[in-house]
matplotlib code that plots the C-alpha trace (Angstrom):
import matplotlib.pyplot as plt

x = [-44.4, -44.8, -45.2, -47.8, -49.7, -49.7, -51.0, -53.7, -54.8, -54.9, -57.1, -59.4, -59.7, -60.4, -63.1, -64.9, -64.9, -65.1, -67.8, -66.0, -62.7, -64.2, -65.6, -62.1, -60.5, -63.1, -62.8, -59.0, -59.2, -61.5, -59.6, -56.2, -57.6, -58.8, -55.5, -53.7, -56.1, -55.3, -51.6, -51.8, -54.0, -51.3, -48.7, -51.0, -51.4, -47.6, -47.2, -49.7, -48.1, -44.7, -46.1, -48.1, -46.0, -43.1, -45.3, -46.8, -47.0, -48.3, -50.5, -50.9, -53.8, -53.7, -56.6, -58.8, -62.1, -63.9, -62.3, -64.7, -62.1, -62.6, -58.8, -59.2, -62.3, -63.0, -59.8, -57.0, -53.6, -51.3, -47.9, -46.2, -48.0, -47.1, -43.4, -43.2, -44.8, -42.4, -39.4, -40.6, -41.2, -37.7, -36.3, -37.9, -35.5, -38.4, -39.0, -37.3, -38.7, -41.3, -43.2, -45.5, -48.6, -50.5, -54.2, -53.2, -50.9, -53.5, -56.1, -53.6, -52.8, -56.6, -57.2, -54.5, -55.6, -59.2, -58.6, -60.9, -63.8, -64.4, -67.8, -66.1, -63.3, -65.7, -67.7, -64.6, -63.3, -59.6, -60.3, -62.1, -58.9, -56.8, -53.1, -51.0, -47.6, -47.0, -44.4, -42.4, -41.3, -38.1, -40.3, -44.0, -44.6, -43.6, -46.8, -48.1, -45.1, -45.7, -49.5, -49.1, -46.7, -48.8, -52.5, -53.5, -51.0, -52.2, -53.0, -53.4, -56.8, -56.1, -53.3, -53.9, -51.9, -52.2, -51.1, -54.3, -56.4, -54.7, -54.7, -58.5, -58.1, -55.3, -57.3, -60.2, -57.8, -56.2, -59.6, -60.4, -57.1, -58.0, -61.5, -60.1, -57.5, -60.2, -62.5, -59.6, -58.8, -62.4, -62.3, -59.0, -60.5, -63.4, -60.9, -59.1, -62.3, -63.3, -59.9, -60.1, -63.5, -62.5, -59.5, -61.5, -64.2, -61.6, -59.7, -63.0, -64.0, -60.7, -60.4, -60.3, -57.4, -55.4, -56.1, -54.7, -51.6, -51.1, -51.2, -48.6, -46.2, -46.7, -45.3, -47.6, -46.0, -46.7, -50.3, -50.9, -49.0, -51.9, -54.2, -51.5, -51.0, -54.7, -54.9, -51.7, -53.1, -56.4, -54.4, -52.1, -55.1, -56.8, -53.6, -53.1, -56.7, -56.4, -53.3, -55.3, -58.1, -55.6, -54.0, -57.3, -58.5, -55.3, -55.7, -59.4, -59.7, -56.4, -55.1, -58.5, -60.5, -58.5, -55.2, -56.9, -59.2, -57.0, -53.9, -52.8, -51.2, -49.2, -50.5, -49.0, -47.3, -47.1, -43.9, -46.0, -48.5, -45.7, -44.3, -47.6, -48.4, -45.7, -47.0, -50.5, -49.5, -47.1, -49.7, -52.3, -50.0, -48.7, -52.2, -53.8, -50.9, -50.7, -54.5, -54.4, -51.4, -53.0, -56.3, -54.5, -52.4, -55.2, -58.4, -57.7, -56.1, -55.0]
y = [-119.0, -117.2, -113.9, -115.3, -116.9, -113.6, -111.7, -114.2, -113.9, -110.1, -110.4, -112.8, -110.4, -107.4, -109.3, -110.6, -107.2, -104.9, -102.5, -102.1, -101.6, -98.9, -97.2, -97.3, -95.8, -93.0, -92.2, -92.1, -90.0, -87.4, -87.3, -86.9, -84.3, -82.2, -82.7, -81.5, -78.5, -77.6, -77.8, -75.7, -73.2, -72.8, -72.3, -69.8, -67.8, -67.7, -66.6, -63.8, -62.7, -62.6, -60.6, -58.1, -57.7, -56.8, -54.0, -52.9, -49.1, -46.5, -44.1, -40.6, -39.0, -35.2, -32.9, -31.9, -30.1, -33.5, -34.6, -35.4, -35.3, -32.6, -32.0, -30.7, -28.5, -28.9, -27.1, -28.3, -29.0, -26.0, -26.2, -25.2, -28.1, -30.5, -29.5, -29.8, -33.3, -34.4, -33.1, -34.8, -38.1, -38.2, -37.4, -40.4, -43.3, -45.8, -44.7, -46.3, -44.5, -41.7, -41.2, -38.3, -39.0, -36.1, -36.2, -36.7, -39.5, -41.2, -40.9, -42.4, -45.3, -45.8, -46.0, -48.5, -50.6, -50.8, -50.7, -53.7, -51.8, -48.8, -48.0, -47.6, -45.4, -43.2, -42.5, -41.2, -37.7, -36.8, -34.5, -37.2, -39.0, -37.4, -36.7, -38.7, -39.7, -43.4, -44.5, -47.7, -48.6, -50.5, -52.6, -52.7, -53.3, -49.7, -48.3, -47.0, -44.8, -43.2, -43.0, -41.2, -38.7, -37.7, -38.6, -35.1, -33.0, -30.0, -31.0, -34.7, -36.3, -39.9, -42.4, -45.9, -49.1, -51.5, -54.4, -53.9, -54.2, -57.4, -59.2, -60.1, -61.5, -63.8, -64.8, -65.9, -67.9, -69.5, -70.5, -72.1, -74.1, -75.3, -76.3, -78.3, -80.1, -80.9, -82.3, -84.2, -85.7, -86.9, -88.4, -90.1, -91.7, -92.9, -94.3, -96.2, -97.8, -98.8, -100.3, -102.2, -103.6, -104.5, -106.4, -108.2, -109.2, -110.3, -112.4, -114.0, -114.9, -116.7, -118.3, -121.8, -121.0, -119.3, -122.2, -124.6, -122.4, -122.4, -126.2, -126.5, -124.3, -120.9, -118.0, -115.2, -112.7, -114.9, -115.4, -111.7, -110.2, -110.4, -108.6, -105.9, -105.4, -105.1, -102.2, -100.7, -100.9, -99.2, -96.5, -96.0, -95.6, -93.2, -91.2, -91.0, -89.9, -87.3, -85.9, -85.7, -83.8, -81.4, -80.7, -80.2, -77.9, -75.8, -75.6, -74.8, -72.6, -70.7, -70.8, -70.4, -68.4, -66.4, -65.6, -63.8, -61.8, -61.0, -59.1, -57.7, -60.8, -63.9, -67.4, -70.8, -72.5, -76.0, -76.6, -76.3, -78.8, -81.2, -80.9, -82.0, -84.9, -87.3, -86.7, -87.6, -90.8, -91.9, -91.0, -93.1, -96.2, -95.8, -95.1, -98.1, -100.4, -99.4, -99.8, -103.3, -104.3, -103.2, -105.0, -108.2, -108.1, -107.1, -108.5, -111.4, -114.8, -116.2]
z = [-55.5, -52.2, -53.9, -56.3, -53.3, -51.4, -54.5, -55.0, -51.4, -51.7, -54.8, -53.0, -50.1, -52.2, -54.2, -51.1, -49.4, -52.5, -51.1, -47.8, -49.6, -51.8, -48.6, -47.1, -50.2, -50.4, -46.7, -46.8, -49.9, -48.4, -45.1, -46.7, -49.2, -46.3, -44.5, -47.7, -47.9, -44.3, -44.9, -48.1, -46.4, -43.7, -46.5, -48.3, -45.1, -44.6, -48.3, -47.9, -44.6, -46.2, -49.1, -47.1, -44.0, -46.2, -47.6, -44.3, -44.2, -41.8, -43.8, -42.4, -44.2, -44.4, -43.9, -46.8, -47.4, -47.3, -44.0, -41.2, -38.5, -35.8, -36.0, -39.6, -39.2, -42.9, -43.9, -46.2, -44.8, -45.2, -46.9, -43.6, -41.8, -44.7, -44.6, -40.8, -40.8, -43.5, -41.5, -38.3, -40.0, -41.5, -38.0, -36.3, -35.7, -36.2, -39.8, -42.7, -45.7, -46.2, -49.4, -50.0, -52.1, -53.5, -54.5, -58.1, -57.2, -55.0, -57.9, -60.4, -58.0, -57.4, -61.2, -61.7, -58.7, -59.9, -63.7, -64.1, -62.5, -64.7, -63.1, -59.7, -61.1, -63.0, -59.8, -57.9, -58.7, -58.5, -55.5, -53.5, -52.4, -49.7, -49.9, -47.4, -46.2, -46.6, -44.0, -44.0, -40.5, -39.6, -37.3, -38.0, -34.2, -33.6, -35.1, -31.7, -31.4, -34.7, -34.2, -30.8, -32.3, -35.3, -34.5, -33.3, -35.1, -37.1, -40.7, -39.9, -40.5, -39.4, -39.0, -40.3, -39.7, -42.6, -40.3, -38.2, -41.3, -42.4, -39.0, -39.1, -42.6, -41.5, -38.4, -40.7, -42.9, -39.9, -38.6, -42.0, -41.7, -38.2, -39.3, -42.2, -40.0, -37.4, -40.0, -41.5, -38.1, -37.7, -41.2, -40.4, -37.3, -39.4, -41.9, -39.2, -37.9, -41.5, -42.2, -38.9, -39.7, -43.3, -42.1, -39.5, -42.0, -44.5, -41.9, -40.7, -44.2, -44.7, -41.3, -42.8, -45.1, -42.3, -40.0, -42.6, -43.1, -39.3, -39.2, -42.0, -40.1, -41.7, -39.7, -38.3, -40.7, -43.7, -42.7, -41.8, -44.8, -47.3, -44.9, -44.2, -48.0, -48.5, -46.1, -47.5, -51.1, -50.1, -48.3, -51.3, -53.7, -51.3, -51.0, -54.7, -55.2, -52.4, -54.1, -57.4, -55.6, -54.0, -57.4, -59.1, -56.3, -56.6, -60.4, -60.3, -57.3, -57.3, -60.9, -62.7, -60.2, -57.6, -59.4, -62.4, -60.0, -57.0, -58.1, -54.8, -53.2, -54.0, -54.1, -53.4, -56.4, -57.7, -55.7, -52.5, -53.9, -54.9, -51.4, -49.8, -52.2, -50.9, -47.4, -48.5, -50.3, -47.6, -44.9, -46.6, -46.7, -43.2, -41.7, -43.4, -42.6, -39.0, -38.6, -40.2, -38.1, -34.8, -35.7, -36.5, -33.4, -30.9, -32.2, -34.5, -33.8, -37.1]

ax = plt.figure().add_subplot(projection="3d")
ax.plot(x, y, z, "-o")
ax.set_aspect("equal")
plt.show()
């Protein structure tokens, strides 16, 4: 009987404040979806860092006739210079592996990497790409040691650190994550205010019923429980809808758009999405319940 009464009170409250309840659900949905997007962005950055930092290499480009470096003076690297560089690289304690890439190897790798862009491949000749030593370091932070040892060596055009090229990309992704979390925080604040107003209006519209319940000896918890459950239900629906938005976003943006086009990195999987979904649903329920409870305790006298 008590459960039936509480359910009927919840139904009455939702019908009387339908538009505000819908506003609460939508606000919770958007805020939690942004929160989920921020969490998944952080996971994506970590996945990309793990993929790329594991492949970080120092590339030592050798001189060629097309080199613009003053160190090359428009001349190709000699076999003696090439052999000496290879020997010195293998002798360095900071170096893990050394791979020599000829012009033919560089061109073959270029064609494979851009096989979906035939116009680009056709405009690059086999002699346009320089030969190089691709060096895997034991510790990527030791790049300055290698750079200082080989930057101005005879036969060396330039020394490039892949980690330095990747860091700006990761900084941009981290900035996107922070923006998403800040916007989500603002939306969560708006959701809390909406939930508080909805509960206050609902309690005010039923002040006669709650007054009668007080007179017949009903406890505070029994009187307040329908209002708390109204807020929790709105939060639950918002969390479920937010989870759906996150899942659709992952499927549409990553699986359908980015994954087929971007072949040179890894992306988050569905296990990462499934790990975030319980947080969003639970967060919606806890947020709404807490906001309702505080509102009833501090602002209402039922």
